[in-house]
C-alpha angles and dihedrals in degrees: 000000000000127000100191096182089061099036086239133138126185117202129187125199122183116225110145094182093040087227129071121284114199121198117232138185109289100239140087134183094232094055098258113126111230117198104160145014116222100211103209095188098047129071122216118282092252093056090100087071092055091065092067093061124113088202120028123185118185130180141167137160119111095078094051096095135097094259093060095039127029097007089052092049095257108133130185123256134188115188105325094328119105117208117197096178105044115133114248093234091053090048092049090051091053091050091052090049087056090053091048094050091047093050093049092048094056111083092191091062092059087081096040131092106248119193127180108194122216128239116301109220125227123215110213116158125196094009144357129279091279100036102058099280114166144192096174094117094051102105103152137046117259122246095212132029098215092105096068106017122200115311116221095355088176089068092057092046092054094045091050092051091047093053091047088052091055092047090053087068091062098268097143096175095060115109139177102224104209109197098147103099096042090048093051087068093062111072086142093066100075126098090238106171093351098085131157119301113279095031110142112252091238094051117124118269117260108234097151104058124062139241117241127254088036146078097354089062088065089052088056092050089052091051093048093063088069090060093072087247092292125131111257120211117197151088121300133202119194144152131289088251097060146047116208138208 
């Protein structure tokens, strides 16, 4: 999306695992069905375009669970070696190391704002997204977050350490954008039953993505305070659940 009057372009690239996922033939000699290889040491093919950004926002998290990986036939790979038993936390750490090495190897990014956003909580009650979970009756923000707690806090811990590792190399414009706790208070901000046109009436509720305008606008306000209150012109990459700038 281009805003010519402001010399601004906003670009979105989808990469749920932050690293490349290659599709493979769905068969295996030991009976396990393999559908994809999560290549922990390789970024997506469109990553070269990220390096030209003046502002880069990355995030990942929801897909780092057994249901989206090994139980779905998506196994981890480093180099040419496939690992069917690697722990998800270990795999996530390797993927973040790939991001870190890539960022430090790109001279153009040394002058860019680089944000890695924390985990965005979902708010399903009485089930999960595929077992009848709902947030339809959530009409007001919460005043405490003790009801839900922080999902996958280990993801935030690892992202925070990764960004600090990049900053230790003199990258002063690198920031861990922690939106998790503030977002936990907004179960009312999801589309719920009010999904995109054409969605079947019996489709699951959406209590993980966000309505726009809405909660992601607050994330953007939080990011803007790191810009020294100056307007930032650039290209932005963010998650399916948000629209930035």
